[in-house]
C-alpha angles and dihedrals in degrees: 000000000000091000091049091049092050091050092051092050091049092050092048091051095052123095111273115248113266096013110142119230132195115263135185126229139164090213106050118186106230142155126210097356126197126178141214135179130217136151095000090307131111118215126200122195121190147160114299146106101320089348120304117245136190136171137211140178095204107021088242103081115041127195108214109212119218093211116082121225090244109049086170121038110218111249093229091067094061091042091052100043118048110227097011116129123145111332103101119194140211108347127193128202133196139164114231128164093356095305134098117236122196122188121193139183128242115191148113122249117280098000131100100217090111146135139207113218131196135221129180136195137172090226144021093203093058101016122198098181114199124199107242095181128233126339098189140345135201126207130205109248093014105060128042092206137062123243099220138098099048125193126184120218128181114207128215090272093056089254114146121223135180125219120188144143149127128204119317105075093351133233119010131199131193137170117247132213127229091279090057094249127120109289118249110273093011117135125195114257127200113242101169139023135174095208131003105177094168094063113078092201092050092046091053092050096043110119091189135077106299089206102052119192121261115278105260094201105047140021089204107047096060128208099301090112103186128114148126101068122195124180118206125184118221131162097339095317134102110220117204113205117191135175120238129202127003136338135180099051099103111221090001093061117120100190119151137162130242132182143201133171143220137185089228128047093237094054157186090222113201134183122225090275091056095250115149113240088222087068099046099284125144137124115245105244106169138008136159115290092210088228103074102001131034091198139342137198152117094097145185133193132206142170108240121178093337093313126105110223135190125216130190141132123263131199100238120219091200090053096048094256097315114154111246136175119272122194122180137163117248120233120200123217119225089258092052107260123136124242134180138178116233 
């Protein structure tokens, strides 16, 4: 009986089969990463079941947490987006007016029936995320843009904005109110496109192939291969980073990053040649080096301890096309354009 009791106690004290545990790595696999800092800890949020999260003290070793940000997916998301369940895409996070705001994407691959949801919490260290509902939705047949890939930006007047978009008519921008929802009367405006074949002025200005190849990832999204915007302020300019081409195909991915800039958050965003990003402009900023990374994209940029840094995911050749975290310092040219080494 004593032996049986001891065996029962040992079995009860062991880890239950299948229970996920935190683990630490210097090469985290991640998709669509964004970062925040609080109480000497860096936090990364990324695409995943309920939003993936990880933490670090030094940005070198990352502890991947087994618990998602969203342990419960709000019912409105599944009601609003046909086919959406738990796989939450492309979050963004920002602290504004002493509160953390986290936007996230609800969608299904290659379609624009989508929604951007909102959470808020007073802390990242001890988060109490509250469902703040929906910021914006897009509907197939109603909207020629896709409500995914959100990014918050606060302008020089402490006014919050949201930039988002993927394929269709490209990158959208709208002013927010103090609750971080679209302001009353505000309508989304397009600030960047890859292709716009229905606009004669855009077609004439387009420096790219006017007959782009068929989209290899979706029959619905079309060839306007631009998404994942991120606006970063530096030295009086707003820099709009976007991802061109195609993600999510492992070693076959062709993702790359382009950039333009504007003196005002709502544009016009121009590349170094003066070409409007609404008409296909954009300076190529980052692409796969074919040695370490086949492709790279969906980026973010931050000022950390006096250094501007760039984050994205890259499709690693050494890891058979797995998507891993990339961090690089940004250099600035004398005329104010960003550069990095992959």
